[in-house]
C-alpha positions in Angstrom: 48.2 232.1 113.5 52.0 231.9 112.8 52.6 229.4 115.7 49.8 227.3 114.1 51.5 227.3 110.7 55.0 226.8 112.0 53.9 223.2 114.0 52.5 222.2 110.8 55.4 222.9 108.8 57.9 221.3 111.2 55.5 218.5 111.6 55.5 217.7 107.9 59.1 218.2 107.7 59.6 215.3 110.6 57.1 213.0 108.7 59.5 213.7 105.6 62.9 213.4 106.8 61.5 209.9 108.2 60.0 209.2 104.6 63.2 209.7 103.5 65.4 207.4 105.6 63.3 204.2 104.7 64.2 205.5 101.0 67.7 205.8 101.7 69.8 204.8 98.0 73.4 203.2 98.8 75.5 205.1 96.0 78.9 203.9 96.9 81.2 204.7 94.2 83.2 202.5 91.6 86.2 202.0 91.2 87.5 202.7 87.6 90.8 201.6 88.3 90.2 198.3 88.7 91.0 197.6 91.8 88.2 196.2 93.9 87.6 194.2 96.9 85.5 191.1 97.1 83.1 190.4 99.3 84.4 188.0 102.4 82.0 185.1 102.0 80.1 184.2 105.7 80.8 180.9 107.4 77.2 179.4 106.2 78.2 180.9 102.7 81.6 178.9 103.2 80.0 175.9 104.8 77.3 176.0 101.2 79.8 176.0 98.8 81.6 173.2 100.5 78.6 171.1 101.0 77.8 171.3 97.1 81.4 170.5 96.4 81.4 167.4 98.0 77.5 166.5 96.6 79.3 166.7 93.5 82.2 164.4 94.3 80.1 161.9 95.7 77.8 161.8 92.6 81.0 161.2 90.4 81.8 159.0 93.0 78.7 157.1 93.1 78.4 156.9 89.1 81.8 155.6 88.6 81.0 152.6 91.3 77.6 152.1 89.5 79.2 152.0 86.4 81.7 149.6 87.6 79.3 147.3 89.1 77.4 147.3 85.6 80.4 146.4 83.5 81.5 143.7 86.0 77.7 142.2 85.4 77.8 142.2 82.2 81.0 140.5 81.9 79.5 137.8 83.9 76.5 137.6 82.3 78.4 137.4 78.4 80.6 134.6 80.4 76.8 132.9 81.2 75.6 132.9 77.6 79.2 131.9 76.0 79.3 128.9 78.2 75.5 128.0 77.0 75.9 128.8 73.7 79.3 126.1 73.9 77.7 123.8 75.9 74.7 123.7 73.2 76.9 123.5 70.4 78.6 120.5 71.7 75.8 119.2 72.5 74.4 120.0 68.4 77.8 118.5 67.5 77.9 115.2 69.2 74.3 115.1 67.9 75.3 115.1 64.3 78.0 112.7 65.0 75.4 109.9 66.3 73.4 110.7 63.6 76.2 110.1 61.1 77.6 107.1 63.0 74.1 105.6 62.7 73.7 106.4 58.9 76.8 105.2 58.2 76.4 101.5 60.0 72.8 101.2 58.7 74.6 101.2 55.1 
């Protein structure tokens, strides 16, 4: 009987030790002096950070280029509008001048 109890105790203690290994908690001490070493980055983390920086820089360059193109197109459009307005005003001036000439010659 004691052998049976001893076997059960050994079996249960072995299963408890196996369960305690799974639930082990890391209790690293924290330096209160303020000196700590930063975790080194892995190659994949460095590549991810580099890719993120490059994407941001590319986005900024694209936004700047789009803004330059928009500004150039607005300048061209304003020149076209100004030219059309000037031509229209000169035609109106000519029409008024012809009307005044006809009115003065009719008298």
